[in-house]
N, CA, C and O atoms as a DFTB+ gen file, in Angstrom:
312 C
 N C O
     1  1     -18.771     -65.297     -24.410
     2  2     -17.831     -65.907     -22.883
     3  2     -17.187     -67.745     -24.053
     4  3     -16.136     -68.300     -24.370
     5  1     -18.401     -67.897     -24.204
     6  2     -17.684     -69.523     -24.429
     7  2     -16.765     -69.861     -25.546
     8  3     -15.772     -70.580     -25.439
     9  1     -17.198     -69.261     -26.661
    10  2     -16.543     -68.732     -28.147
    11  2     -15.208     -67.899     -27.485
    12  3     -14.208     -68.464     -27.928
    13  1     -14.907     -67.047     -26.812
    14  2     -13.596     -66.328     -26.167
    15  2     -12.708     -67.054     -25.627
    16  3     -11.615     -66.572     -25.330
    17  1     -13.113     -68.778     -25.324
    18  2     -12.411     -69.193     -24.134
    19  2     -12.363     -68.542     -22.652
    20  3     -11.343     -68.547     -21.962
    21  1     -13.506     -68.022     -22.285
    22  2     -12.803     -67.509     -21.289
    23  2     -14.218     -68.750     -19.772
    24  3     -14.336     -69.111     -18.601
    25  1     -14.766     -68.793     -20.962
    26  2     -16.006     -69.983     -19.435
    27  2     -15.427     -71.153     -20.358
    28  3     -14.954     -70.975     -21.481
    29  1     -15.546     -72.402     -19.685
    30  2     -15.594     -74.063     -19.679
    31  2     -16.318     -74.292     -20.017
    32  3     -17.278     -74.187     -19.254
    33  1     -16.611     -74.817     -21.434
    34  2     -17.273     -75.879     -21.350
    35  2     -17.963     -76.535     -20.511
    36  3     -17.181     -76.870     -19.622
    37  1     -19.270     -77.015     -20.223
    38  2     -19.798     -77.870     -19.071
    39  2     -20.972     -78.802     -19.607
    40  3     -21.928     -78.190     -20.085
    41  1     -21.057     -80.467     -19.597
    42  2     -22.336     -80.435     -19.297
    43  2     -23.870     -79.939     -19.541
    44  3     -24.827     -80.401     -20.163
    45  1     -23.613     -78.623     -18.647
    46  2     -24.378     -77.994     -18.527
    47  2     -24.630     -76.919     -20.249
    48  3     -25.342     -76.764     -21.241
    49  1     -24.111     -76.723     -19.939
    50  2     -23.768     -76.180     -21.161
    51  2     -24.341     -76.468     -22.596
    52  3     -25.129     -75.803     -23.268
    53  1     -23.668     -77.734     -22.880
    54  2     -23.311     -79.082     -24.175
    55  2     -25.473     -79.366     -24.118
    56  3     -26.149     -79.819     -25.042
    57  1     -26.129     -78.772     -22.341
    58  2     -26.639     -79.334     -22.988
    59  2     -27.878     -78.947     -22.772
    60  3     -28.970     -79.430     -22.473
    61  1     -27.382     -77.917     -23.015
    62  2     -28.906     -76.396     -22.795
    63  2     -28.516     -76.147     -24.899
    64  3     -29.269     -75.898     -25.840
    65  1     -27.308     -76.335     -24.827
    66  2     -27.857     -75.545     -26.723
    67  2     -28.106     -76.708     -27.714
    68  3     -28.950     -76.442     -28.570
    69  1     -27.639     -77.749     -27.770
    70  2     -28.847     -79.060     -27.570
    71  2     -30.203     -78.867     -27.716
    72  3     -31.108     -79.402     -28.357
    73  1     -30.080     -77.856     -26.863
    74  2     -31.734     -77.758     -26.521
    75  2     -31.834     -76.740     -27.580
    76  3     -32.339     -77.220     -28.594
    77  1     -31.508     -75.438     -27.691
    78  2     -31.788     -74.672     -28.191
    79  2     -31.268     -74.950     -29.764
    80  3     -31.687     -74.080     -30.528
    81  1     -30.725     -75.629     -30.188
    82  2     -31.173     -76.127     -30.891
    83  2     -31.445     -77.306     -31.948
    84  3     -31.163     -77.509     -33.129
    85  1     -32.124     -77.967     -30.948
    86  2     -33.487     -78.961     -31.601
    87  2     -32.619     -80.071     -31.522
    88  3     -33.248     -80.988     -32.051
    89  1     -31.175     -80.628     -31.038
    90  2     -30.951     -81.991     -31.154
    91  2     -31.185     -82.934     -30.103
    92  3     -31.559     -82.447     -29.036
    93  1     -31.089     -83.796     -30.149
    94  2     -30.975     -84.549     -29.029
    95  2     -30.002     -85.018     -28.102
    96  3     -29.188     -85.941     -28.140
    97  1     -30.390     -83.849     -26.969
    98  2     -28.397     -83.962     -26.056
    99  2     -27.360     -84.917     -26.281
   100  3     -26.144     -84.819     -26.441
   101  1     -28.174     -85.872     -26.250
   102  2     -27.620     -87.336     -26.038
   103  2     -26.460     -87.338     -27.637
   104  3     -25.381     -87.874     -27.385
   105  1     -26.546     -87.002     -28.610
   106  2     -25.979     -86.236     -29.675
   107  2     -25.526     -85.710     -29.946
   108  3     -24.891     -85.883     -30.986
   109  1     -25.438     -84.005     -28.841
   110  2     -24.101     -82.991     -29.358
   111  2     -23.389     -83.336     -28.001
   112  3     -22.410     -82.590     -27.985
   113  1     -23.387     -84.200     -26.691
   114  2     -22.419     -85.142     -26.130
   115  2     -21.399     -86.214     -26.593
   116  3     -20.276     -86.422     -26.134
   117  1     -22.136     -86.945     -27.757
   118  2     -21.583     -87.946     -27.989
   119  2     -20.377     -86.661     -29.421
   120  3     -19.173     -86.915     -29.447
   121  1     -20.573     -86.226     -29.777
   122  2     -20.029     -85.023     -30.742
   123  2     -19.130     -84.163     -30.062
   124  3     -18.048     -83.954     -30.610
   125  1     -19.279     -83.829     -29.385
   126  2     -18.485     -82.986     -27.757
   127  2     -17.175     -83.618     -27.352
   128  3     -15.959     -83.518     -27.515
   129  1     -18.243     -84.431     -26.639
   130  2     -16.662     -85.542     -25.576
   131  2     -17.483     -85.347     -24.292
   132  3     -17.465     -86.184     -23.390
   133  1     -18.706     -83.431     -24.201
   134  2     -18.001     -83.022     -23.038
   135  2     -20.007     -83.819     -22.300
   136  3     -21.020     -83.666     -22.983
   137  1     -20.029     -84.471     -21.071
   138  2     -20.989     -84.284     -20.657
   139  2     -20.326     -85.155     -19.516
   140  3     -19.129     -85.122     -19.234
   141  1     -21.632     -86.222     -18.682
   142  2     -23.224     -86.612     -19.154
   143  2     -23.926     -85.651     -19.077
   144  3     -23.999     -84.652     -18.361
   145  1     -24.820     -86.369     -20.513
   146  2     -26.234     -84.775     -20.350
   147  2     -26.766     -84.758     -19.212
   148  3     -27.031     -85.592     -18.346
   149  1     -26.912     -83.354     -19.393
   150  2     -27.812     -83.254     -17.637
   151  2     -29.243     -83.487     -17.853
   152  3     -29.785     -82.803     -18.720
   153  1     -30.100     -84.533     -17.061
   154  2     -30.889     -85.187     -17.064
   155  2     -32.254     -84.384     -17.005
   156  3     -33.300     -84.355     -17.654
   157  1     -31.527     -83.524     -15.511
   158  2     -32.752     -82.547     -15.228
   159  2     -33.049     -81.401     -15.609
   160  3     -34.015     -80.911     -15.024
   161  1     -32.568     -80.788     -16.381
   162  2     -32.065     -79.492     -16.513
   163  2     -33.498     -79.404     -17.405
   164  3     -33.942     -80.290     -18.135
   165  1     -34.312     -77.595     -17.038
   166  2     -35.378     -77.426     -17.426
   167  2     -35.956     -77.197     -18.712
   168  3     -36.977     -77.444     -18.070
   169  1     -36.318     -76.982     -19.839
   170  2     -36.315     -76.214     -21.308
   171  2     -37.945     -76.067     -20.936
   172  3     -38.933     -76.468     -20.320
   173  1     -37.124     -74.823     -22.173
   174  2     -37.714     -73.744     -22.180
   175  2     -38.471     -73.939     -22.814
   176  3     -38.070     -74.267     -23.931
   177  1     -40.457     -73.892     -22.592
   178  2     -41.116     -73.535     -23.734
   179  2     -40.884     -73.407     -24.908
   180  3     -41.008     -74.157     -25.876
   181  1     -40.503     -72.311     -24.763
   182  2     -39.977     -72.145     -26.594
   183  2     -38.980     -72.292     -27.321
   184  3     -38.287     -71.639     -28.101
   185  1     -39.088     -73.702     -26.723
   186  2     -37.348     -73.393     -27.521
   187  2     -37.803     -74.297     -28.910
   188  3     -36.765     -74.592     -29.503
   189  1     -39.089     -74.869     -29.673
   190  2     -38.449     -74.634     -31.140
   191  2     -38.479     -73.555     -31.310
   192  3     -37.274     -73.336     -31.439
   193  1     -39.172     -72.198     -31.471
   194  2     -39.219     -71.016     -31.224
   195  2     -37.616     -70.465     -31.594
   196  3     -37.094     -70.145     -32.662
   197  1     -37.098     -70.516     -30.161
   198  2     -35.874     -70.141     -30.026
   199  2     -35.163     -71.082     -31.184
   200  3     -35.210     -70.516     -32.277
   201  1     -34.502     -72.399     -31.226
   202  2     -34.319     -73.134     -32.296
   203  2     -34.344     -71.997     -34.186
   204  3     -33.585     -71.508     -35.022
   205  1     -35.015     -72.078     -34.033
   206  2     -35.972     -71.826     -35.751
   207  2     -35.197     -69.729     -36.029
   208  3     -34.767     -69.258     -37.081
   209  1     -35.349     -68.801     -34.228
   210  2     -34.489     -67.605     -34.123
   211  2     -33.347     -67.586     -34.220
   212  3     -32.930     -66.526     -34.688
   213  1     -32.036     -68.864     -33.797
   214  2     -31.576     -68.658     -34.007
   215  2     -30.359     -69.342     -35.276
   216  3     -29.162     -69.445     -35.544
   217  1     -32.095     -69.757     -35.854
   218  2     -31.372     -70.826     -37.543
   219  2     -31.661     -69.532     -38.299
   220  3     -31.060     -69.324     -39.353
   221  1     -32.357     -68.837     -37.928
   222  2     -32.258     -68.137     -39.209
   223  2     -31.412     -67.009     -38.930
   224  3     -30.896     -66.429     -39.885
   225  1     -31.171     -66.567     -37.606
   226  2     -29.725     -65.538     -37.488
   227  2     -28.820     -65.162     -38.121
   228  3     -28.475     -63.992     -38.284
   229  1     -28.117     -66.550     -38.743
   230  2     -26.793     -67.139     -39.543
   231  2     -27.207     -66.418     -40.653
   232  3     -26.469     -66.791     -41.565
   233  1     -27.768     -65.818     -40.957
   234  2     -28.438     -64.716     -42.305
   235  2     -28.124     -63.615     -42.145
   236  3     -27.952     -62.948     -43.165
   237  1     -27.879     -62.844     -40.568
   238  2     -27.876     -61.692     -40.462
   239  2     -26.924     -61.331     -40.754
   240  3     -26.066     -62.192     -40.558
   241  1     -26.288     -59.837     -41.433
   242  2     -25.184     -59.318     -41.496
   243  2     -24.685     -58.685     -39.757
   244  3     -25.376     -58.608     -38.741
   245  1     -22.886     -58.227     -40.039
   246  2     -22.450     -57.967     -38.253
   247  2     -23.617     -56.567     -38.274
   248  3     -24.328     -56.105     -37.382
   249  1     -23.456     -56.243     -39.464
   250  2     -24.847     -54.591     -38.762
   251  2     -25.628     -55.191     -38.432
   252  3     -25.727     -55.240     -37.206
   253  1     -26.268     -55.699     -38.936
   254  2     -27.993     -55.750     -39.142
   255  2     -27.641     -56.622     -37.336
   256  3     -28.765     -56.899     -36.919
   257  1     -26.828     -56.974     -36.523
   258  2     -26.735     -57.816     -35.249
   259  2     -26.084     -56.809     -34.177
   260  3     -25.968     -56.977     -32.963
   261  1     -25.793     -55.999     -34.763
   262  2     -25.029     -54.448     -33.663
   263  2     -26.599     -54.092     -32.364
   264  3     -26.698     -54.074     -31.137
   265  1     -27.539     -53.870     -33.505
   266  2     -27.750     -53.635     -31.892
   267  2     -28.818     -53.894     -30.834
   268  3     -29.394     -53.194     -30.001
   269  1     -28.865     -55.611     -31.321
   270  2     -28.986     -56.190     -30.544
   271  2     -27.918     -56.746     -29.421
   272  3     -28.038     -57.108     -28.251
   273  1     -26.839     -56.641     -30.321
   274  2     -25.815     -57.059     -28.728
   275  2     -25.414     -55.734     -28.080
   276  3     -24.816     -55.562     -27.018
   277  1     -25.902     -54.788     -29.002
   278  2     -25.975     -53.003     -28.145
   279  2     -26.454     -53.626     -26.864
   280  3     -25.860     -54.029     -25.864
   281  1     -27.778     -53.575     -27.231
   282  2     -28.984     -54.076     -26.600
   283  2     -28.572     -54.936     -24.911
   284  3     -28.625     -54.557     -23.741
   285  1     -28.244     -55.991     -25.466
   286  2     -27.487     -57.089     -24.656
   287  2     -26.457     -57.077     -23.717
   288  3     -26.329     -57.714     -22.672
   289  1     -25.719     -56.220     -24.277
   290  2     -24.329     -55.838     -23.304
   291  2     -24.532     -54.671     -22.485
   292  3     -23.662     -54.147     -21.789
   293  1     -26.317     -54.105     -22.662
   294  2     -26.980     -52.963     -22.164
   295  2     -26.889     -53.592     -20.586
   296  3     -26.209     -53.566     -19.560
   297  1     -28.371     -54.306     -21.331
   298  2     -28.804     -55.245     -19.806
   299  2     -28.248     -55.532     -19.074
   300  3     -28.253     -55.145     -17.906
   301  1     -27.150     -56.861     -19.953
   302  2     -25.823     -57.089     -18.498
   303  2     -24.964     -55.992     -17.232
   304  3     -24.483     -56.200     -16.118
   305  1     -25.124     -54.634     -18.236
   306  2     -23.907     -53.891     -17.242
   307  2     -25.307     -52.963     -15.969
   308  3     -25.013     -52.222     -15.031
   309  1     -27.120     -53.476     -16.533
   310  2     -27.434     -52.737     -15.428
   311  2     -27.996     -53.510     -14.556
   312  3     -28.365     -53.054     -13.474
């Protein structure tokens, strides 16, 4: 929804994406201009693994991503 412009980019999202991507939140705030860093954000204990999976997912084709996307949509609707 962020990519489609349906949800506003907030400091909470910027901080969460920084943690997901493995970057210091202050760096992402500096690049995006959306801040300040949310200092009390809870960081997922598996953030390093999540960042690694996100980085690996960039090589997947749209066909390969279609099943997880369908599952995620089904989860949201239930």
